[in-house]
N, C-alpha and C positions, 0 to 999 in steps of 0.2 A: 881471736877469742873475744866474745862479746863481754862488755862491762856492765856493771850495774847502772841503772838509770834513776835519776832523781825526778820524781813526779811532785807536783804541787797541787794540793786540793784546798777548796774552801769549805768551811762548815758554817751553816746559818740556821736560824730558827727563831720563832717568836711565840710559841705556845706554852711557855713556862718550862722551867727546869732545864734550860739549854746547857748549863754548865755540866749537869749530870749526863745528859745525852751526848754532848761533845766528848766528855771523858770516856764514856762507854764506847763510843765510835772509835776513838783513837786507840784505846786499849784493845778493842777487837781487831782493828787493822794491824796493830803491832804484833798480834798473834797469828796473823795469816802467814802461810808459808810464802817465803820470797819477799816479804815486806818488813821494813823496819822504819818506824817513825823516828826521824832524825832531828826535827825541829818543830816547835809549835809556837805560834804567836800568842800575844796576850789576847784577851777577849775585848772586843769593841762593841759598842752599842750604835745602831744605825737607824735613822728614820726610814720608814718604808719608801721605796723608790717608785714603783710603777702602779701601786694600789695603796693609796694613803690611808684608807679606812681600816686600819689594823694596828696591833701593837708594834712597838719598835722591835728591831731584830738584834740578836746577838750574832756576832761574826768572828771568825777565827780562820787562820790559814795554817796548814801543816805541810812539811816536806816529808816525803816517803822515799826511802831508798828501795828500789825494786830490783829483784833478781833479773838477770838478762833474759830469761825465758818468759817472763811476764809481759803480756801485751797490754796496751792501753784499753782494748776492748774487754780483756779479762778483768782488769782493775775496775773499769766502769761497771761491769755486770755485778761484781762483788759489792761495790759501793751502793748500787741500786737495791740489792737484796738487803743490805744492812740498813738503809734508810727505812725500808718497809718494816724490818724487825724492830726498829726504834720508834715506830709510830707514824711514819709518813704516809699520808693519804693524799693522792693527787686528785685535785678537783679540776676536771676538764673545762669547767666554766670560769675558773678563777686561777689562771696560770701563775700569777705573781701574788697569790693570796697567802694567808697564814699557813704556817707549816711547823710541825714538830721538829723536823730536821731536814736540811737540804745539803747534800754533798755534791760538789761540782769538781770535776777534773779540769784543772786550769792548764797545766803543762805536763808533758811527759817527755823529759829530756828536751831535745831540739826538734822533736817530731812535729811535722805539719801534716794534718789529716783532715779531710772533708768528706764525711759520709753522712747518710741519713741518721745514723745512730750517734755519731761522735764527731765533734770538730775540735781540732787542736791547732793553735792555742784556743782556749775558750773564747767564743766569738764576742762576748760582752765584757770580758775581764778589764779591758783598757778603758771602759766607760764607768767603772765602779770603784769609787774611793774605798768602799768597804772591803774590796778584794786587794787593791793595790797597797793600801797602808799596811795591813798586817803582812802581806807578802814581802814588802820591802823591809819590814822589821826583822824577818828571819833570813832574808837573802838580798842584802842591800845592793849588791853589784849584779844582780840577775839581769839577763838579757833575754828578749824574745828570740824565737828561732831566726827571725830576719836580721838579728843583730841590734835592734833598737833596745836601749836600756829601759827596764820597767819604770825606773824613776822618771824618764821622759814622758811616759804615758800619764803619770800622775800630774805632771806639770801642765798637761793639756786640758784638764778638767777643773771645774770649779767645785770647791768643797771647803769646809772648815772642820777643824779637829779641836775639840775642847774636852780635856780629861777623858780621853778614849771614847768620846761621843762623836760620831761622824755625821755631819750635815752635808747634804748634797742637793 
């Protein structure tokens, strides 16, 4: 018999009213069949990483308990539709530019997946303090599918944390 799977997602945005959008996103996901939001980190503020000419980001991480029949692709598809509903417009010329909301699937249990549509674990999560810090807040002993502690990933990158402001 299959068991429920815990997925971890990140929420980010920098076009104003992120708290409201993040709350709406989490409430919506918690109402999806087969999903229960089980933990949510505090909100962190982060300087832009790959495109510095934009406002700072708000970031958060949540844990979702997923019914055994839910696939990571199903979850991703629902997350992408929710992003659009909450005002996400993807600019093909500015991949890391400003956004109303960005939902990323970081981990889906211990699954490792490499496809054109989805990579698990998220390919850049171990490079991003704005993902790792809130992730460790809600799952301090979490390990990647290869067994590496997430805390070890954070030790490999340079960052500073001041009053929930992340500099990297």
